[in-house]
N, C-alpha and C positions, 0 to 999 in steps of 0.2 A: 729267245724266250725268257719270259719274267718268270720269277719264282711262283708268282701267283697264276699264271697259266699253266706251269706244272702241277702245282696243287689242284687247279680246277679240273685238269685232265684225270688226276688220281681220283677224285671225288665222283667223276662221270664214270669212270671205269669200275669203281665199286658200286655204284648204283645199277650199272648195267649187268654186273656179274650177279648181285644180289637178286635181281629180278630171274635171272637163268636159275639160279638155285633155289628159288621160292623162298628166299629170306625178305623180310618186310624192308624197304629201302630205310625207313628210318633207323631200324635197329642195326643195318650195316653201317650207316652212319656214325651210329653212337660208338659201336665197335671200334671203327676208324679212329674217333676221337680219343677213345680209351687207350687204344695202342700208340697213338701219336704222342699222348702225355706220357705214358710209359717210356717211349722211346727217347723223348726229352728230358727226362728225369735223369735217364741214364747217362745222356750225354754233356748236359750241361749242369745238371744237379737241380734238387728241388726248391731251393730258394729262387733261382732264375726262372725255373720252369713256372712256379706260382706267379711271379712277375710278370710274364707273359700273359699268362691266363689271365691275371685279374686285371690287366690293362685291357684286354679284349672283351672281358665280363663288363668293365666299366662304360665300355662304348657300344653294348650292344644296342641301343637306342638310337644309334647315329646311323648315318646313309648306309654305310657297308663297313664291316668290322676291319676286313683287309685294307679298305681304301683308305684308313685315317693313318696319318704320318705320324710316326713315333718322335717325339722331340727329345 
């Protein structure tokens, strides 16, 4: 299993649980992003977290954020 498969499974789980709990899907996904950013900040620090996020934000118009290979 790849790390992206694992992440996709977690996103699906979050979406499914949100529906069960009457939470809007987009709000649940937003909360997931916020909590992941917070977790990353604690694990690798704010500079590296910002670098990861900036890289992905800069590639939002590309094919798919996670498909872009880091250089």
